[in-house]
C-alpha positions as CSV (number, residue, x, y, z in Angstrom):
1,M,97.0,-20.4,-35.4
2,L,98.6,-17.1,-34.6
3,K,101.4,-16.3,-36.3
4,P,104.9,-16.2,-35.0
5,I,107.0,-13.0,-33.4
6,L,110.4,-13.3,-35.3
7,L,113.5,-11.9,-32.6
8,V,117.1,-11.6,-34.1
9,E,119.4,-10.2,-31.5
10,D,123.2,-11.4,-30.8
11,D,123.6,-10.6,-27.7
12,K,123.1,-12.8,-24.8
13,R,121.8,-9.5,-21.6
14,D,119.8,-8.6,-24.2
15,L,117.9,-11.8,-25.5
16,E,116.7,-12.7,-21.9
17,L,115.2,-9.1,-21.4
18,T,113.8,-9.2,-24.5
19,L,112.0,-12.7,-23.8
20,I,110.8,-11.7,-19.8
21,A,109.8,-8.5,-21.5
22,L,107.2,-10.7,-24.4
23,E,106.5,-13.1,-21.7
24,R,105.5,-10.8,-19.1
25,S,103.6,-9.0,-22.1
26,Q,100.6,-12.2,-21.6
27,L,100.5,-12.5,-25.8
28,A,100.1,-16.2,-27.5
29,N,102.3,-15.4,-30.5
30,D,105.2,-17.8,-30.4
31,V,108.3,-15.8,-30.0
32,V,111.1,-17.2,-33.1
33,V,114.9,-16.6,-31.7
34,L,117.9,-16.7,-34.0
35,R,121.3,-14.8,-33.2
36,D,122.2,-14.0,-36.6
37,G,121.3,-12.0,-40.1
38,A,122.1,-14.8,-42.1
39,Q,119.7,-17.1,-39.9
40,A,117.1,-14.2,-39.9
41,L,117.3,-14.4,-43.8
42,D,117.3,-18.6,-44.0
43,Y,114.1,-18.7,-42.1
44,L,112.4,-16.1,-43.9
45,R,113.2,-17.5,-46.8
46,R,112.9,-21.2,-45.5
47,E,116.8,-22.0,-46.9
48,G,118.6,-23.6,-45.0
49,E,117.9,-25.3,-41.4
50,H,114.9,-22.9,-41.7
51,G,114.2,-25.3,-45.6
52,Q,111.3,-27.6,-44.2
53,R,109.6,-24.3,-41.5
54,A,105.6,-23.9,-42.2
55,E,104.3,-21.6,-44.8
56,G,104.0,-18.1,-43.8
57,N,105.3,-14.6,-42.2
58,P,105.5,-13.9,-38.7
59,A,103.6,-11.2,-37.4
60,V,106.8,-8.5,-36.6
61,I,110.4,-8.6,-37.1
62,L,112.6,-7.3,-33.5
63,L,115.8,-7.0,-35.7
64,D,118.9,-5.6,-34.0
65,L,121.1,-3.1,-35.5
66,K,124.4,-4.5,-35.1
67,L,124.4,-8.5,-35.4
68,P,127.3,-10.8,-37.0
69,K,127.4,-12.2,-40.5
70,V,124.9,-10.1,-42.1
71,N,124.5,-6.7,-40.1
72,G,120.6,-5.6,-39.2
73,L,120.4,-2.8,-42.3
74,E,121.4,-5.6,-44.7
75,V,118.3,-8.1,-43.6
76,L,115.9,-5.0,-43.7
77,E,117.2,-4.2,-47.3
78,A,116.5,-7.7,-48.3
79,V,113.4,-8.1,-46.4
80,R,112.2,-4.9,-48.7
81,A,113.7,-5.9,-51.2
82,S,111.7,-9.8,-51.9
83,P,108.0,-9.5,-52.9
84,N,107.0,-12.3,-50.8
85,L,108.8,-10.8,-47.6
86,R,108.2,-7.2,-47.8
87,S,104.9,-6.4,-46.3
88,I,105.8,-7.5,-42.9
89,P,106.6,-4.9,-39.9
90,V,110.2,-4.2,-39.3
91,V,111.2,-3.1,-35.7
92,M,114.9,-2.2,-35.8
93,L,115.4,-2.6,-31.4
94,T,118.8,-1.5,-31.1
95,S,121.1,0.7,-28.7
96,S,121.9,2.5,-31.7
97,Q,121.1,5.8,-31.4
98,E,123.0,7.0,-34.1
99,E,120.7,9.6,-36.5
100,A,123.3,7.6,-38.8
101,D,122.0,4.1,-38.4
102,V,118.0,5.5,-37.6
103,L,118.4,7.3,-40.8
104,A,119.6,4.6,-43.1
105,S,117.2,2.0,-41.7
106,Y,114.1,4.4,-42.6
107,E,115.2,4.1,-46.1
108,L,115.1,1.1,-45.9
109,G,111.5,0.6,-44.8
110,V,111.8,0.1,-41.7
111,N,108.6,0.5,-39.6
112,A,110.2,1.9,-36.3
113,Y,113.2,3.0,-35.2
114,V,113.5,1.8,-30.8
115,V,116.2,2.7,-28.9
116,K,116.5,0.3,-26.3
117,P,115.7,1.9,-22.8
118,V,118.8,1.4,-20.4
119,A,116.0,0.8,-17.0
120,F,114.8,-2.6,-16.8
121,D,111.1,-1.7,-16.1
122,R,111.5,0.6,-19.0
123,F,112.6,-2.4,-21.3
124,V,109.7,-4.8,-20.3
125,A,107.1,-2.2,-20.7
126,A,108.7,-0.8,-24.4
127,I,108.6,-4.2,-25.4
128,A,105.5,-5.3,-24.3
129,D,103.9,-2.7,-25.7
130,L,105.5,-3.7,-28.9
131,G,104.7,-7.1,-28.8
132,V,100.9,-6.2,-28.7
133,F,100.8,-3.2,-31.3
134,W,102.5,-5.8,-33.7
135,A,101.5,-8.8,-33.0
136,V,97.1,-8.1,-32.0
137,L,96.2,-4.5,-32.3
138,N,98.2,-3.4,-36.5
139,E,95.5,-4.1,-39.2
140,P,98.2,-6.1,-41.8
141,P,98.6,-4.7,-45.9
142,P,95.1,-6.1,-47.8
143,G,96.7,-9.9,-49.7
144,S,98.2,-10.6,-45.8
145,L,96.6,-13.9,-44.0
146,K,95.6,-12.8,-39.8
147,A,95.6,-14.9,-37.4
148,R,92.4,-14.9,-35.5
149,R,92.1,-14.6,-31.6
150,H,89.7,-16.8,-30.2
151,E,88.5,-15.4,-27.2
């Protein structure tokens, strides 16, 4: 069974475009969509409404920076502080090009910082590339489980 991609995005338009792009990349991974940082932390920690979800971490977290309840930087900080979560690749997927946001993300241990392209075709291509890289090509750290693809 393939690990899911966790997409944390509150903007309805960006969410729809990201899902279209992931679908077009023809990844077999399920995509778990959450709309705020608090839901993301509950999912990752298997708490609250996600307390009964199956064990295991997502293949990658695609994380918006500006989220309600708990922002993307706070989610990233919590992920990197948890021994059970810190090896999950996190990609900050945001419209912010602010130097302070980029710097803070890298200081907290983000794996990649991607500014959402404005043009639809560029956005689709960027998301497809991200999905393929992190869900298929990336070799996870030693000791983590990697689902095998059957082709």
